[in-house]
N, C-alpha and C positions, 0 to 999 in steps of 0.2 A: 271407834274405827269408822271411816266414812265408807258408805255403802258403794259397793263396785259400780253399780248401775248410775249412780249419780256422778261418776267420774267423766269428764269430757272425752277422754282418750276411748274409753269404752263406748260411749255414744256415738262418736264419730266412726269408729271401726264398724258398729253394728249398723250405722246408717249406709256407708259404703256396701257393706255385703248386701243389705237389702235392695239398695239401688242396682246392684249388679244382677240380682235375680229378677226383680222387676222388669228391667231392660232386656234381659235374655229371653224370658218366657211371656212377657207382655210388652212388646215393642211400643205399641201405640200408646199404652199407659205411660210407658218409660219416656217417651218423646214429649208427652204432654206435662211431664214433670220439669221441664226447661224452667218456666218462671220461677220455681223455687230456689234453683241455683242462681239465676239471675239476680234475683231479688237480694238474696244473701250478699252477693259480691257488690251490689249497688249500695248497700247498706254500709259495706267496708269501706268502699271508695268515697262515701259521703264524709268519713273523717279522716281519710287519708292526707289530703291537703292540709287542713288545718293543724293536724298533729305533727307532720313535717316542718310546718312554718314554725309552730311554737317550740319544737324540739331544736331546731337549727338556731333560731333567735336567743333561746335560754341558754344554749351550749356556748355560742359565741360570746353571749352576755357574761357568763361565768368564767369563761376562758380568760377574756381580757386582753390578752397579748395577740395582736392581730398578725403578728410574725409566725406564731405557733399555729393559728388558723391556716395560714397559707401552707406551712409545712404538712400539717396533716392532710390537706388537700392533694398536695403534691406527692407525697407517699401513697395515697390511697390510688392515684391515677396512674402512677408507675408499677404499683403491684398488680392493678387490673390489667394493665397492658401485657406485663409478662405472663401472667397466669392464663389470660385468655389466649395469647399466642401459643402458650404450651398446649392449651385444650384444643386449638386448631391442629397442632401438628398430631396430637394423640389421635383425634379423630380420622385424619387423613391416613395415618400408619396403619390403624386397625381396619379400616374399610379396604385399603390395599391388601392386607394380610388375609381376612377372610372372605373378601369378593361377594358380598351379600347380593350385587346385581347381575353375576354372571350366570348365564342359562335362564334368565327370568323370563317367564312367557307374558308379554304385555297383554295379550288377549284375555288374561285372566281378570284383568282389573278394569272396571268400568270407568272411564274418564270423565272429568267434571269440567265446569266453567271456570277457566283461570284468567279470563279477560281483566278483572279487577286487580289481581295481583301484578299482572304485566303493566297496567297503566301506573298502579303505584310505584312499580320500579323505576318506571321513567322519571318520576319525582324525585328521587334519592339523588342530591349532590351536597357537597360540603358548604357550599355558600347558603343554600336554604337551610342546611342544619344550625350554622352558626346564628343565621339570623333569627331562627324559630326559638333559641335559647333566651332569647330577650323578648320579655312579653310586651305587646303593644297595650295591653289592657290586663292589669293585675287582675280586677275582679274576675275576667274572663278565664285567665289561667288557672283560678282557684275552682271556677264553676266547671270547667273542663277537666280539672284534676290532672292537669300536664304537669308531671313531676319535676322535668327539666326547668320549667317556667318558674314554678314555685320555688325551686330550691335556688335559681339565680336571685330572685327577690328577697328570699329569706335571708341569703348570705349578705347582701346589700342592707336589708334592715337590721341585722344584728351587727353589721360594721357601723352603721349610723348610731345604733343605740349605744355601743360601746364608746363611742367619741363624746357621748354625753357625760360620762363619768358618773359622779354620784347623784347627779340629777335624773338620772334614768333608773335609778332603784325602784321608783314608785312603778314605772312599767313593768319592769322585771318581776316584781311581786304580783302584779295584776296577771301578767302572762303564765305566772305558775300557778295560781288558782284556776285560770282557764285552761290550762294545759289538764289539770286534774279532772275538770268536768269532761272534756273531751275523751280522757281514759275511762271514766266512768260510763259514758255513752258506749265505747267499745266494749266494755266489760258486760253489758246489757246485750249487744249485737252478737258477741261470742257465744252467748247461750243458745243461739240459734244455728250454731255453725253445723250441727248434724243434720238439720233440715236442708241446708244449703249444699252440704256434701252429698245428701241423698239424691236431691234434685238433679246435681250436676253429673253424678254417676249414672242413675238412670236414663237420663237424656243421651249420654255418649253412648251407652249400650244399645238403648233403644233405637236411636237415629242411625248409627253405622253398622250395628250388629257384630256378633263376633265372628261370622263369616268374612267379614271384611279383612280380619287380620291374618287369615290363613295364606294367601298368596305372598304378602309381604312379612311373613313370620320371621323369616331369617333376618331381614333388616331391623325389624323390631327388637329381636333377641341380641343383635350386635350392637345396637344402640344403647339398650338397657345395660349390656355387660360392660361396654366402654365407659359409660357415665359411673357404673358401680366402682370400676378400677380407679377412675379418676378421683372418686370421692375417698376411698379407702387405701388409695396407693400415694397419690399426688398431695390431696389436701391432708392426709393423715401425716405424711412427712413434714408438711409445712407446719402443722400442729404440733408436731413432736419438738421441731426446731424451735419453737416458741414457747415450749413448755405447757402445753395443756393437752388434755384428752380428747380428742375428735370424738370418740364413742359416748364418753359421758356428755357431750354437748348435745350430740344427736339424741340422746335420751332425754335431755333436759327440754328440748324443743319438739318433742315427739307430736304434742298436739298440732302444732303449726304445720308439721310436716303432712300429718294426714288431712288437715283441712286443704292443703294444696293438691293432695293426691285427690280428694273428692271433688274439688272445684276446677281442676286443671288451671289455676291462676295463682301465680306467686304474691300478687297484689293482695290477695284474700289474708294473706298472714303478714302483710308489712307493717302495720301499726304495732301489732302485737309482738313481733320479733324485735322491734325496736326497744320495747319496753323488757322484754327478756335479756336482751343483750346487756341493757342498764344493769338489770339485777345480777347479770352472769359476772359482772365486774367492770366492764366497759364504761367509760366516763360520758356522761350525755353529750358533750361537744363531739367527741369522736363518732359516736353512734348517729348524732344527727347530721353530720357530714358524709360519713363513709356509706351508710345504708341507702340514703335516697340518690347518690351519685351512683352507687353500684347497681343500682335497679336499670340504668341506661347504659353503663359503661363495663359493667362486670357480669357478662351473662355466660358463665362458663358451660352450662347445659346446651344453651342455644347455639353457641359456637361449635360444640363438638357435634351437634345434630346437622348443622348447615354443611359442615365439612363432609361428613359421612354421606348425607343424601346428595351431595354434588357428585362425589366418586360412585355411589350407586347409580344414578343416573347415567353416567359415563359408562359404567359397565353395562346397563340395560340397552343402551344404544350402540355397544361395541366400539366406544370412542377411546382409544388407547391415550391417554394423556401423558405427555412427557414430564420429565423432573420439573423442567422451567415452567411447564403450565400449571403444575400443582403448586410450585412455589407462588405463581400469580395468584392460584386461588387463595392461598394464606393472605397474601397483600389484600386481596380485593375484600376479603371477609374482615380482615382487620379494620377495614375503612366501613363498609357497608354496614356490619353489625353495630357500628356507633351511630352511623346515620340514620338507622331505622327507628332510633328513640324519637325521631321527628314526625314520624310518617305512621298514620293508622294502619295496622295490617299485620305487623309482627313478621315472624320468621319467614313466611312464605314470600313476602315482598323482597326480604333480604336476598333469598334464594334466587328469585326471578332476576333480579340485578345482577346477582353473580353469574348466573347463565348467560344473561344478556351482555355482560361485559366479556366474558369468555369467547362467545360466538363460535363454540364447537359443539354444545350440547344442545338439543332442542328445548326450547323453554316450555313447549308443550308437554314435555315429559313430567312437569308438575302435577298433571293431572292424574299420574299413578298413585301421587302421596295424598291426595285429598282426603280419601277416606280414612286413612290410617293416621294422619296427622294428630288427629284429637287425641289418640291413645298414646302418642309419643310426648304430647305436650306436658303430661304429668312429670315424666322423667326430667325433661327440660326444666319444669319449673321448680321441681324439688332440688334438682342440682344447682340452679342458680341461687335459692334461697340458702342453702348450705355453703355454697361459695362465697356470698357476700357476709354471711354470719362470720365465717372464718378470717375473711378481709378485715373486718371490722376488728375482731380479737387481735390480729397480728398488728395493726396499726396502733391500737390502744397499748399494746404491751411494747411497741418500739419506741412510743412516745411517753411512756411512763405514766399513762393514763389509765392505768389497769388497777382496780381496788381488790388486792389479794383477800383481804379479810371478808369483805362482802361476798367474793366469790366462794370462799371456804364455807360461809354460813349458809348461801343457798345450795351448796353442792351436799352439804349435810341435812339438808330436809328444811331449812329455815324458809320462813314466808315473808316476803318484802311487800308492803302496801303502801300507797301514798296517804298518810295520815300526818297531823300536824305535831304530834309528840314526838320528841326525840329520845330515845332510850339508849343504856349501855348494855352491850351484850358481856355476859360473864360466863366462859365456858372452861371448865377443868381448871380452875383457880387462876385463870389468866384472863385479865381483863382487855377486851379489844373494843375500841370506839370506833363506830361508823360515823363517818362524816361525809354524807352525801345529801343531795336534795331530796331523796327517797328516805322515808323512816321505817324503821323496823318494827312490825306489828306482831311479835312473837316474844314470849318469854322463854329462854332456853335453860 
């Protein structure tokens, strides 16, 4: 039996706990731990672009049918729009019901500099967003780790490779070996996850302090509760409708969830979640298309937070939003939350652009949220990660690109690793052949 202290889940949990204690009792030391978290995230980002490129290209190459590629992409985008719109509506409804900003004393929270976010908000527009998707320099797109641009180039490369027919098989074989190299690098990097989680959590607590949370505790609790309900009600209903257990899936990706919790970054788990979803039963083409696209267009946690933060600030400044104004919030956020993928700065820039467009809530109110935003980013990132995983499984099942035998094997404790040798699994006198690019490395 494997010793529990060698388990990655235990190590990350212990690291997060130590990070909280160091940050709370020794703030200066906790703040100094920032390089540990940043270095780990940089190491993950180092392999994100090539892994996305190789996964998409190999996925399209193995799918072969370009019409099916288009259908998978179309289904994914339709699902993203429906679910994120629903998330926006839920966020607005709960914020109006609980009223976290009513009676809030603005003097309790020290304001911060929001000039950078206001400037970024002015840069968001659909023309720039569309132009940004197409890279002017492919090498720069990979160097910057721009997911949208890498996704666009990868799809074109995959389509071009498919058109070569059998002549492109040598390239596919080479990319398969290259993909294994990058996943081996990722396996090495993941051993450092506890250090990254420790550094990220120690910095957050040390920099912003637990005392920062007290004035905004009601907002934080409301946001966390809303995302909890969204996951275990909305996403759970979707999971049941498509015949899989959300709880079992969450247990399966527990290590990735803890890494996101410690680092406050969903990107820290992106390459690993792609591998996990393939092992879960989703085909490589679906994973390669849905996950990278979802990281820009399917941000359930972010949209919930943006909707609730907008209503919170309206309540703080005693702005009584009408039904039509709240409907406008939904429409604006549906656009700006997608356009933000082209702008560095994230949710705060989207929120600034939304407030600027409404012109009824002071943009300066963002300063009230600066200190607490870091602590809510964990909830956003975790919800985004879970939402994209569910979306991938839904699209895979609807396209009949889900390997049930592989799924059953993994759910029963089977281990899948990328090795050259293909084996046949025999379980309970029933022969099950696993026919995937990944090979089973375990005798049952």
